[in-house]
CHARMM-style PDB file with segment names, atoms N, HN, CA, C and O in Angstrom:
ATOM      1  N   UNK     1       1.070  -1.283  -0.143  1.00  0.00      PROA
ATOM      2  CA  UNK     1      -0.114  -0.186  -0.316  1.00  0.00      PROA
ATOM      3  C   UNK     1       1.060   1.298   0.096  1.00  0.00      PROA
ATOM      4  O   UNK     1       0.521   2.352  -0.239  1.00  0.00      PROA
ATOM      5  N   UNK     2       2.036   1.440   0.531  1.00  0.00      PROA
ATOM      6  HN  UNK     2       2.474   0.584   0.803  1.00  0.00      PROA
ATOM      7  CA  UNK     2       2.612   2.151   0.601  1.00  0.00      PROA
ATOM      8  C   UNK     2       3.240   2.960  -0.751  1.00  0.00      PROA
ATOM      9  O   UNK     2       3.194   4.135  -1.114  1.00  0.00      PROA
ATOM     10  N   UNK     3       4.005   1.418  -1.452  1.00  0.00      PROA
ATOM     11  HN  UNK     3       4.043   0.464  -1.157  1.00  0.00      PROA
ATOM     12  CA  UNK     3       4.281   2.104  -2.980  1.00  0.00      PROA
ATOM     13  C   UNK     3       2.943   2.587  -3.598  1.00  0.00      PROA
ATOM     14  O   UNK     3       2.989   3.609  -4.283  1.00  0.00      PROA
ATOM     15  N   UNK     4       1.969   2.068  -3.455  1.00  0.00      PROA
ATOM     16  HN  UNK     4       1.932   1.238  -2.899  1.00  0.00      PROA
ATOM     17  CA  UNK     4       0.795   2.986  -4.356  1.00  0.00      PROA
ATOM     18  C   UNK     4       0.740   4.257  -3.841  1.00  0.00      PROA
ATOM     19  O   UNK     4       1.005   5.190  -4.599  1.00  0.00      PROA
ATOM     20  N   UNK     5       0.404   4.506  -2.525  1.00  0.00      PROA
ATOM     21  HN  UNK     5       0.189   3.748  -1.910  1.00  0.00      PROA
ATOM     22  CA  UNK     5       0.704   5.886  -2.410  1.00  0.00      PROA
ATOM     23  C   UNK     5       1.875   6.898  -2.429  1.00  0.00      PROA
ATOM     24  O   UNK     5       1.821   8.072  -2.061  1.00  0.00      PROA
ATOM     25  N   UNK     6       2.826   6.304  -2.870  1.00  0.00      PROA
ATOM     26  HN  UNK     6       2.869   5.351  -3.169  1.00  0.00      PROA
ATOM     27  CA  UNK     6       4.295   7.081  -3.334  1.00  0.00      PROA
ATOM     28  C   UNK     6       4.164   7.222  -4.648  1.00  0.00      PROA
ATOM     29  O   UNK     6       4.548   8.283  -5.138  1.00  0.00      PROA
ATOM     30  N   UNK     7       3.660   6.306  -5.414  1.00  0.00      PROA
ATOM     31  HN  UNK     7       3.348   5.443  -5.016  1.00  0.00      PROA
ATOM     32  CA  UNK     7       3.488   6.393  -6.907  1.00  0.00      PROA
ATOM     33  C   UNK     7       2.243   7.441  -7.155  1.00  0.00      PROA
ATOM     34  O   UNK     7       2.108   8.160  -8.144  1.00  0.00      PROA
ATOM     35  N   UNK     8       1.527   7.370  -6.227  1.00  0.00      PROA
ATOM     36  HN  UNK     8       1.636   6.785  -5.424  1.00  0.00      PROA
ATOM     37  CA  UNK     8       0.216   8.538  -6.444  1.00  0.00      PROA
ATOM     38  C   UNK     8       0.905  10.292  -6.374  1.00  0.00      PROA
ATOM     39  O   UNK     8       0.748  11.335  -7.010  1.00  0.00      PROA
ATOM     40  N   UNK     9       1.617   9.879  -5.348  1.00  0.00      PROA
ATOM     41  HN  UNK     9       1.745   9.032  -4.832  1.00  0.00      PROA
ATOM     42  CA  UNK     9       2.464  11.209  -5.008  1.00  0.00      PROA
ATOM     43  C   UNK     9       3.400  11.965  -5.950  1.00  0.00      PROA
ATOM     44  O   UNK     9       3.519  13.149  -6.265  1.00  0.00      PROA
ATOM     45  N   UNK    10       4.013  10.839  -6.274  1.00  0.00      PROA
ATOM     46  HN  UNK    10       3.916   9.877  -6.018  1.00  0.00      PROA
ATOM     47  CA  UNK    10       5.236  10.486  -7.755  1.00  0.00      PROA
ATOM     48  C   UNK    10       3.877  11.501  -9.031  1.00  0.00      PROA
ATOM     49  O   UNK    10       3.920  12.649  -9.473  1.00  0.00      PROA
ATOM     50  N   UNK    11       2.930  10.464  -9.206  1.00  0.00      PROA
ATOM     51  HN  UNK    11       2.896   9.532  -8.847  1.00  0.00      PROA
ATOM     52  CA  UNK    11       1.846  10.804 -10.342  1.00  0.00      PROA
ATOM     53  C   UNK    11       1.800  12.174 -10.247  1.00  0.00      PROA
ATOM     54  O   UNK    11       2.160  13.005 -11.080  1.00  0.00      PROA
ATOM     55  N   UNK    12       1.143  12.396  -8.738  1.00  0.00      PROA
ATOM     56  HN  UNK    12       0.850  11.720  -8.061  1.00  0.00      PROA
ATOM     57  CA  UNK    12       0.108  14.014  -8.924  1.00  0.00      PROA
ATOM     58  C   UNK    12       1.792  15.345  -9.076  1.00  0.00      PROA
ATOM     59  O   UNK    12       1.876  16.419  -9.673  1.00  0.00      PROA
ATOM     60  N   UNK    13       2.521  14.809  -8.490  1.00  0.00      PROA
ATOM     61  HN  UNK    13       2.453  13.937  -8.005  1.00  0.00      PROA
ATOM     62  CA  UNK    13       3.536  15.963  -8.746  1.00  0.00      PROA
ATOM     63  C   UNK    13       4.171  16.255 -10.392  1.00  0.00      PROA
ATOM     64  O   UNK    13       4.520  17.351 -10.832  1.00  0.00      PROA
ATOM     65  N   UNK    14       4.193  15.048 -11.055  1.00  0.00      PROA
ATOM     66  HN  UNK    14       3.909  14.158 -10.698  1.00  0.00      PROA
ATOM     67  CA  UNK    14       4.426  15.019 -12.623  1.00  0.00      PROA
ATOM     68  C   UNK    14       3.343  15.694 -13.379  1.00  0.00      PROA
ATOM     69  O   UNK    14       3.436  16.346 -14.419  1.00  0.00      PROA
ATOM     70  N   UNK    15       2.111  15.368 -12.537  1.00  0.00      PROA
ATOM     71  HN  UNK    15       2.035  14.838 -11.692  1.00  0.00      PROA
ATOM     72  CA  UNK    15       0.531  16.622 -13.139  1.00  0.00      PROA
ATOM     73  C   UNK    15       1.091  17.807 -12.853  1.00  0.00      PROA
ATOM     74  O   UNK    15       1.413  18.655 -13.685  1.00  0.00      PROA
ATOM     75  N   UNK    16       1.237  17.894 -11.444  1.00  0.00      PROA
ATOM     76  HN  UNK    16       0.975  17.205 -10.768  1.00  0.00      PROA
ATOM     77  CA  UNK    16       1.745  19.559 -11.179  1.00  0.00      PROA
ATOM     78  C   UNK    16       2.724  20.194 -11.850  1.00  0.00      PROA
ATOM     79  O   UNK    16       2.757  21.422 -11.760  1.00  0.00      PROA
ATOM     80  N   UNK    17       3.525  19.637 -12.500  1.00  0.00      PROA
ATOM     81  HN  UNK    17       3.498  18.640 -12.573  1.00  0.00      PROA
ATOM     82  CA  UNK    17       4.606  19.911 -13.002  1.00  0.00      PROA
ATOM     83  C   UNK    17       4.070  19.870 -14.570  1.00  0.00      PROA
ATOM     84  O   UNK    17       4.353  20.923 -15.141  1.00  0.00      PROA
ATOM     85  N   UNK    18       3.598  19.234 -15.134  1.00  0.00      PROA
ATOM     86  HN  UNK    18       3.367  18.379 -14.670  1.00  0.00      PROA
ATOM     87  CA  UNK    18       3.160  19.172 -16.286  1.00  0.00      PROA
ATOM     88  C   UNK    18       1.827  20.420 -16.330  1.00  0.00      PROA
ATOM     89  O   UNK    18       1.606  21.062 -17.357  1.00  0.00      PROA
ATOM     90  N   UNK    19       1.092  20.596 -15.156  1.00  0.00      PROA
ATOM     91  HN  UNK    19       1.271  20.075 -14.322  1.00  0.00      PROA
ATOM     92  CA  UNK    19      -0.081  22.000 -15.457  1.00  0.00      PROA
ATOM     93  C   UNK    19       0.820  23.723 -15.345  1.00  0.00      PROA
ATOM     94  O   UNK    19       0.695  24.693 -16.092  1.00  0.00      PROA
ATOM     95  N   UNK    20       1.709  23.548 -14.102  1.00  0.00      PROA
ATOM     96  HN  UNK    20       1.811  22.760 -13.495  1.00  0.00      PROA
ATOM     97  CA  UNK    20       2.919  24.317 -14.585  1.00  0.00      PROA
ATOM     98  C   UNK    20       3.509  24.893 -15.682  1.00  0.00      PROA
ATOM     99  O   UNK    20       3.558  26.067 -16.051  1.00  0.00      PROA
ATOM    100  N   UNK    21       3.943  23.887 -16.137  1.00  0.00      PROA
ATOM    101  HN  UNK    21       3.903  22.934 -15.837  1.00  0.00      PROA
ATOM    102  CA  UNK    21       4.479  24.006 -17.277  1.00  0.00      PROA
ATOM    103  C   UNK    21       3.866  24.463 -18.620  1.00  0.00      PROA
ATOM    104  O   UNK    21       4.636  24.951 -19.447  1.00  0.00      PROA
ATOM    105  N   UNK    22       2.602  24.355 -18.904  1.00  0.00      PROA
ATOM    106  HN  UNK    22       1.976  23.959 -18.232  1.00  0.00      PROA
ATOM    107  CA  UNK    22       1.610  24.222 -19.784  1.00  0.00      PROA
ATOM    108  C   UNK    22       0.914  25.827 -19.195  1.00  0.00      PROA
ATOM    109  O   UNK    22       0.447  26.351 -20.207  1.00  0.00      PROA
ATOM    110  N   UNK    23       0.714  26.635 -18.148  1.00  0.00      PROA
ATOM    111  HN  UNK    23       1.093  26.210 -17.326  1.00  0.00      PROA
ATOM    112  CA  UNK    23       0.357  27.748 -17.786  1.00  0.00      PROA
ATOM    113  C   UNK    23       2.070  28.646 -18.165  1.00  0.00      PROA
ATOM    114  O   UNK    23       2.075  29.876 -18.218  1.00  0.00      PROA
ATOM    115  N   UNK    24       2.731  28.242 -18.278  1.00  0.00      PROA
ATOM    116  HN  UNK    24       2.727  27.243 -18.235  1.00  0.00      PROA
ATOM    117  CA  UNK    24       4.558  28.956 -18.598  1.00  0.00      PROA
ATOM    118  C   UNK    24       3.770  29.277 -19.870  1.00  0.00      PROA
ATOM    119  O   UNK    24       3.452  30.415 -20.218  1.00  0.00      PROA
ATOM    120  N   UNK    25       3.504  28.197 -20.493  1.00  0.00      PROA
ATOM    121  HN  UNK    25       3.763  27.273 -20.211  1.00  0.00      PROA
ATOM    122  CA  UNK    25       3.401  28.235 -22.075  1.00  0.00      PROA
ATOM    123  C   UNK    25       2.759  29.027 -22.411  1.00  0.00      PROA
ATOM    124  O   UNK    25       3.227  30.011 -22.984  1.00  0.00      PROA
ATOM    125  N   UNK    26       1.651  28.903 -22.209  1.00  0.00      PROA
ATOM    126  HN  UNK    26       1.271  28.104 -21.743  1.00  0.00      PROA
ATOM    127  CA  UNK    26       0.232  29.563 -22.331  1.00  0.00      PROA
ATOM    128  C   UNK    26       0.700  31.143 -22.316  1.00  0.00      PROA
ATOM    129  O   UNK    26       0.450  31.909 -23.247  1.00  0.00      PROA
ATOM    130  N   UNK    27       1.471  31.546 -21.033  1.00  0.00      PROA
ATOM    131  HN  UNK    27       1.674  30.924 -20.277  1.00  0.00      PROA
ATOM    132  CA  UNK    27       1.497  32.726 -21.030  1.00  0.00      PROA
ATOM    133  C   UNK    27       2.734  33.616 -21.669  1.00  0.00      PROA
ATOM    134  O   UNK    27       2.744  34.845 -21.737  1.00  0.00      PROA
ATOM    135  N   UNK    28       3.872  32.639 -22.164  1.00  0.00      PROA
ATOM    136  HN  UNK    28       3.864  31.641 -22.109  1.00  0.00      PROA
ATOM    137  CA  UNK    28       4.608  33.180 -23.012  1.00  0.00      PROA
ATOM    138  C   UNK    28       3.945  33.587 -24.028  1.00  0.00      PROA
ATOM    139  O   UNK    28       3.902  34.750 -24.429  1.00  0.00      PROA
ATOM    140  N   UNK    29       3.230  32.364 -24.633  1.00  0.00      PROA
ATOM    141  HN  UNK    29       3.265  31.419 -24.307  1.00  0.00      PROA
ATOM    142  CA  UNK    29       2.299  31.845 -25.948  1.00  0.00      PROA
ATOM    143  C   UNK    29       1.306  33.781 -26.249  1.00  0.00      PROA
ATOM    144  O   UNK    29       1.324  34.332 -27.350  1.00  0.00      PROA
ATOM    145  N   UNK    30       0.468  34.502 -24.782  1.00  0.00      PROA
ATOM    146  HN  UNK    30       0.453  34.054 -23.888  1.00  0.00      PROA
ATOM    147  CA  UNK    30       0.179  35.432 -24.748  1.00  0.00      PROA
ATOM    148  C   UNK    30       1.182  36.603 -24.670  1.00  0.00      PROA
ATOM    149  O   UNK    30       0.589  37.546 -25.193  1.00  0.00      PROA
ATOM    150  N   UNK    31       2.215  36.949 -24.339  1.00  0.00      PROA
ATOM    151  HN  UNK    31       2.696  36.182 -23.914  1.00  0.00      PROA
ATOM    152  CA  UNK    31       3.004  37.919 -24.706  1.00  0.00      PROA
ATOM    153  C   UNK    31       3.717  37.925 -26.152  1.00  0.00      PROA
ATOM    154  O   UNK    31       4.018  38.838 -26.920  1.00  0.00      PROA
ATOM    155  N   UNK    32       3.825  36.883 -26.189  1.00  0.00      PROA
ATOM    156  HN  UNK    32       3.581  36.141 -25.565  1.00  0.00      PROA
ATOM    157  CA  UNK    32       4.684  36.842 -27.827  1.00  0.00      PROA
ATOM    158  C   UNK    32       3.520  37.450 -28.740  1.00  0.00      PROA
ATOM    159  O   UNK    32       3.897  38.349 -29.491  1.00  0.00      PROA
ATOM    160  N   UNK    33       1.871  37.032 -28.811  1.00  0.00      PROA
ATOM    161  HN  UNK    33       1.564  36.302 -28.202  1.00  0.00      PROA
ATOM    162  CA  UNK    33       0.763  37.119 -29.034  1.00  0.00      PROA
ATOM    163  C   UNK    33       0.631  38.750 -28.956  1.00  0.00      PROA
ATOM    164  O   UNK    33       0.057  39.335 -29.875  1.00  0.00      PROA
ATOM    165  N   UNK    34       1.218  39.539 -27.750  1.00  0.00      PROA
ATOM    166  HN  UNK    34       1.684  39.064 -27.003  1.00  0.00      PROA
ATOM    167  CA  UNK    34       1.060  40.657 -27.199  1.00  0.00      PROA
ATOM    168  C   UNK    34       1.955  41.294 -28.382  1.00  0.00      PROA
ATOM    169  O   UNK    34       1.487  41.594 -29.481  1.00  0.00      PROA
ATOM    170  N   UNK    35       2.994  41.422 -28.095  1.00  0.00      PROA
ATOM    171  HN  UNK    35       3.374  41.179 -27.203  1.00  0.00      PROA
ATOM    172  CA  UNK    35       4.208  41.655 -29.156  1.00  0.00      PROA
ATOM    173  C   UNK    35       4.201  41.819 -30.443  1.00  0.00      PROA
ATOM    174  O   UNK    35       4.483  42.834 -31.081  1.00  0.00      PROA
ATOM    175  N   UNK    36       3.762  40.461 -30.930  1.00  0.00      PROA
ATOM    176  HN  UNK    36       3.533  39.638 -30.412  1.00  0.00      PROA
ATOM    177  CA  UNK    36       3.847  40.584 -32.733  1.00  0.00      PROA
ATOM    178  C   UNK    36       2.560  41.814 -32.773  1.00  0.00      PROA
ATOM    179  O   UNK    36       2.796  42.732 -33.559  1.00  0.00      PROA
ATOM    180  N   UNK    37       1.316  41.902 -32.047  1.00  0.00      PROA
ATOM    181  HN  UNK    37       1.124  41.156 -31.409  1.00  0.00      PROA
ATOM    182  CA  UNK    37       0.139  42.685 -32.149  1.00  0.00      PROA
ATOM    183  C   UNK    37       0.704  44.087 -31.932  1.00  0.00      PROA
ATOM    184  O   UNK    37       0.049  44.960 -32.502  1.00  0.00      PROA
ATOM    185  N   UNK    38       1.607  44.443 -31.344  1.00  0.00      PROA
ATOM    186  HN  UNK    38       2.138  43.734 -30.881  1.00  0.00      PROA
ATOM    187  CA  UNK    38       2.197  45.869 -31.564  1.00  0.00      PROA
ATOM    188  C   UNK    38       2.915  45.999 -32.357  1.00  0.00      PROA
ATOM    189  O   UNK    38       2.928  47.199 -32.629  1.00  0.00      PROA
ATOM    190  N   UNK    39       3.686  45.393 -33.050  1.00  0.00      PROA
ATOM    191  HN  UNK    39       3.676  44.417 -32.830  1.00  0.00      PROA
ATOM    192  CA  UNK    39       4.518  45.102 -33.984  1.00  0.00      PROA
ATOM    193  C   UNK    39       3.901  45.844 -35.153  1.00  0.00      PROA
ATOM    194  O   UNK    39       4.101  46.923 -35.712  1.00  0.00      PROA
ATOM    195  N   UNK    40       3.100  44.859 -35.288  1.00  0.00      PROA
ATOM    196  HN  UNK    40       2.938  43.982 -34.834  1.00  0.00      PROA
ATOM    197  CA  UNK    40       2.364  45.401 -36.524  1.00  0.00      PROA
ATOM    198  C   UNK    40       1.413  46.221 -36.596  1.00  0.00      PROA
ATOM    199  O   UNK    40       0.894  46.343 -37.705  1.00  0.00      PROA
ATOM    200  N   UNK    41       0.840  47.101 -35.374  1.00  0.00      PROA
ATOM    201  HN  UNK    41       1.262  47.001 -34.473  1.00  0.00      PROA
ATOM    202  CA  UNK    41       0.332  48.107 -35.290  1.00  0.00      PROA
ATOM    203  C   UNK    41       1.039  49.407 -35.376  1.00  0.00      PROA
ATOM    204  O   UNK    41       0.484  50.502 -35.472  1.00  0.00      PROA
ATOM    205  N   UNK    42       2.854  49.094 -35.316  1.00  0.00      PROA
ATOM    206  HN  UNK    42       3.305  48.205 -35.238  1.00  0.00      PROA
ATOM    207  CA  UNK    42       3.325  49.806 -35.348  1.00  0.00      PROA
ATOM    208  C   UNK    42       4.246  49.986 -36.728  1.00  0.00      PROA
ATOM    209  O   UNK    42       4.962  50.984 -36.811  1.00  0.00      PROA
ATOM    210  N   UNK    43       4.220  48.985 -37.835  1.00  0.00      PROA
ATOM    211  HN  UNK    43       3.638  48.174 -37.767  1.00  0.00      PROA
ATOM    212  CA  UNK    43       4.205  49.104 -38.546  1.00  0.00      PROA
ATOM    213  C   UNK    43       2.984  49.663 -39.590  1.00  0.00      PROA
ATOM    214  O   UNK    43       3.134  50.395 -40.568  1.00  0.00      PROA
ATOM    215  N   UNK    44       1.560  49.000 -38.990  1.00  0.00      PROA
ATOM    216  HN  UNK    44       1.438  48.405 -38.195  1.00  0.00      PROA
ATOM    217  CA  UNK    44       0.726  49.539 -39.912  1.00  0.00      PROA
ATOM    218  C   UNK    44       0.742  51.655 -39.707  1.00  0.00      PROA
ATOM    219  O   UNK    44       0.682  52.593 -40.502  1.00  0.00      PROA
ATOM    220  N   UNK    45       0.826  51.556 -38.600  1.00  0.00      PROA
ATOM    221  HN  UNK    45       0.875  50.795 -37.954  1.00  0.00      PROA
ATOM    222  CA  UNK    45       1.615  53.140 -38.589  1.00  0.00      PROA
ATOM    223  C   UNK    45       2.319  53.986 -39.731  1.00  0.00      PROA
ATOM    224  O   UNK    45       1.940  54.849 -40.523  1.00  0.00      PROA
ATOM    225  N   UNK    46       3.393  53.411 -39.482  1.00  0.00      PROA
ATOM    226  HN  UNK    46       3.701  52.710 -38.839  1.00  0.00      PROA
ATOM    227  CA  UNK    46       4.010  53.726 -40.169  1.00  0.00      PROA
ATOM    228  C   UNK    46       3.878  53.795 -42.184  1.00  0.00      PROA
ATOM    229  O   UNK    46       3.903  54.660 -43.060  1.00  0.00      PROA
ATOM    230  N   UNK    47       3.742  52.344 -42.084  1.00  0.00      PROA
ATOM    231  HN  UNK    47       3.721  51.642 -41.373  1.00  0.00      PROA
ATOM    232  CA  UNK    47       2.767  52.598 -43.799  1.00  0.00      PROA
ATOM    233  C   UNK    47       1.783  53.840 -43.512  1.00  0.00      PROA
ATOM    234  O   UNK    47       2.034  54.818 -44.216  1.00  0.00      PROA
ATOM    235  N   UNK    48       0.863  53.966 -42.742  1.00  0.00      PROA
ATOM    236  HN  UNK    48       0.659  53.171 -42.170  1.00  0.00      PROA
ATOM    237  CA  UNK    48      -0.396  54.844 -43.116  1.00  0.00      PROA
ATOM    238  C   UNK    48       0.690  56.189 -43.124  1.00  0.00      PROA
ATOM    239  O   UNK    48       0.757  56.677 -44.252  1.00  0.00      PROA
ATOM    240  N   UNK    49       1.380  56.748 -42.308  1.00  0.00      PROA
ATOM    241  HN  UNK    49       1.325  56.351 -41.392  1.00  0.00      PROA
ATOM    242  CA  UNK    49       2.466  57.700 -42.115  1.00  0.00      PROA
ATOM    243  C   UNK    49       3.184  57.981 -43.591  1.00  0.00      PROA
ATOM    244  O   UNK    49       3.237  59.151 -43.967  1.00  0.00      PROA
ATOM    245  N   UNK    50       3.611  57.170 -44.242  1.00  0.00      PROA
ATOM    246  HN  UNK    50       3.568  56.219 -43.936  1.00  0.00      PROA
ATOM    247  CA  UNK    50       4.121  57.356 -45.670  1.00  0.00      PROA
ATOM    248  C   UNK    50       3.349  57.433 -47.064  1.00  0.00      PROA
ATOM    249  O   UNK    50       3.719  57.902 -48.141  1.00  0.00      PROA
ATOM    250  N   UNK    51       1.970  56.724 -46.632  1.00  0.00      PROA
ATOM    251  HN  UNK    51       1.670  56.343 -45.758  1.00  0.00      PROA
ATOM    252  CA  UNK    51       1.234  56.881 -47.551  1.00  0.00      PROA
ATOM    253  C   UNK    51       0.295  58.345 -47.495  1.00  0.00      PROA
ATOM    254  O   UNK    51      -0.593  58.636 -48.296  1.00  0.00      PROA
ATOM    255  N   UNK    52       0.687  59.053 -46.488  1.00  0.00      PROA
ATOM    256  HN  UNK    52       1.408  58.816 -45.838  1.00  0.00      PROA
ATOM    257  CA  UNK    52       0.031  60.359 -46.071  1.00  0.00      PROA
ATOM    258  C   UNK    52       0.896  61.390 -46.801  1.00  0.00      PROA
ATOM    259  O   UNK    52       0.356  62.411 -47.227  1.00  0.00      PROA
ATOM    260  N   UNK    53       2.329  61.163 -46.988  1.00  0.00      PROA
ATOM    261  HN  UNK    53       2.768  60.334 -46.642  1.00  0.00      PROA
ATOM    262  CA  UNK    53       3.019  61.503 -46.974  1.00  0.00      PROA
ATOM    263  C   UNK    53       3.360  61.551 -48.971  1.00  0.00      PROA
ATOM    264  O   UNK    53       3.783  62.418 -49.735  1.00  0.00      PROA
ATOM    265  N   UNK    54       2.983  60.392 -49.102  1.00  0.00      PROA
ATOM    266  HN  UNK    54       2.640  59.687 -48.481  1.00  0.00      PROA
ATOM    267  CA  UNK    54       3.292  59.847 -50.738  1.00  0.00      PROA
ATOM    268  C   UNK    54       2.052  60.669 -51.238  1.00  0.00      PROA
ATOM    269  O   UNK    54       2.106  61.521 -52.125  1.00  0.00      PROA
ATOM    270  N   UNK    55       1.022  60.328 -50.605  1.00  0.00      PROA
ATOM    271  HN  UNK    55       0.978  59.636 -49.885  1.00  0.00      PROA
ATOM    272  CA  UNK    55      -0.073  61.537 -51.058  1.00  0.00      PROA
ATOM    273  C   UNK    55      -0.121  63.488 -51.465  1.00  0.00      PROA
ATOM    274  O   UNK    55      -0.407  64.299 -52.346  1.00  0.00      PROA
ATOM    275  N   UNK    56       0.420  63.346 -50.001  1.00  0.00      PROA
ATOM    276  HN  UNK    56       0.653  62.687 -49.286  1.00  0.00      PROA
ATOM    277  CA  UNK    56       0.976  64.753 -50.690  1.00  0.00      PROA
ATOM    278  C   UNK    56       1.647  65.270 -51.299  1.00  0.00      PROA
ATOM    279  O   UNK    56       1.440  66.450 -51.582  1.00  0.00      PROA
ATOM    280  N   UNK    57       2.864  64.511 -51.805  1.00  0.00      PROA
ATOM    281  HN  UNK    57       3.032  63.553 -51.576  1.00  0.00      PROA
ATOM    282  CA  UNK    57       4.115  64.592 -53.006  1.00  0.00      PROA
ATOM    283  C   UNK    57       2.858  64.793 -54.218  1.00  0.00      PROA
ATOM    284  O   UNK    57       2.713  65.932 -54.663  1.00  0.00      PROA
ATOM    285  N   UNK    58       2.068  63.814 -54.677  1.00  0.00      PROA
ATOM    286  HN  UNK    58       2.186  62.890 -54.316  1.00  0.00      PROA
ATOM    287  CA  UNK    58       1.124  63.331 -55.483  1.00  0.00      PROA
ATOM    288  C   UNK    58       0.748  65.128 -55.836  1.00  0.00      PROA
ATOM    289  O   UNK    58       1.010  65.949 -56.715  1.00  0.00      PROA
ATOM    290  N   UNK    59       0.266  65.092 -55.019  1.00  0.00      PROA
ATOM    291  HN  UNK    59       0.053  64.425 -54.305  1.00  0.00      PROA
ATOM    292  CA  UNK    59      -0.837  66.182 -55.091  1.00  0.00      PROA
ATOM    293  C   UNK    59      -0.297  67.626 -55.849  1.00  0.00      PROA
ATOM    294  O   UNK    59      -0.872  68.341 -56.669  1.00  0.00      PROA
ATOM    295  N   UNK    60       1.231  67.756 -55.134  1.00  0.00      PROA
ATOM    296  HN  UNK    60       1.697  67.175 -54.467  1.00  0.00      PROA
ATOM    297  CA  UNK    60       2.034  68.935 -55.403  1.00  0.00      PROA
ATOM    298  C   UNK    60       2.624  68.754 -56.583  1.00  0.00      PROA
ATOM    299  O   UNK    60       3.349  69.557 -57.169  1.00  0.00      PROA
ATOM    300  N   UNK    61       2.181  67.278 -57.055  1.00  0.00      PROA
ATOM    301  HN  UNK    61       1.592  66.625 -56.579  1.00  0.00      PROA
ATOM    302  CA  UNK    61       3.333  67.413 -58.422  1.00  0.00      PROA
ATOM    303  C   UNK    61       2.289  67.969 -59.547  1.00  0.00      PROA
ATOM    304  OT1 UNK    61       2.683  68.209 -60.689  1.00  0.00      PROA
TER     305      UNK     61
END
């Protein structure tokens, strides 16, 4: 019976470690997605500014 209890304790610890690892991965993924969204927003803003400048140049031509 003692072996069964120690097996259960090891299994529970392994499951807890797995759950923590999944939580860490989810957190890293969320941070990565947030950084990617910010980067795309910055690029889109830059493109919008370039388009505005190009339109102004075309209008003056």
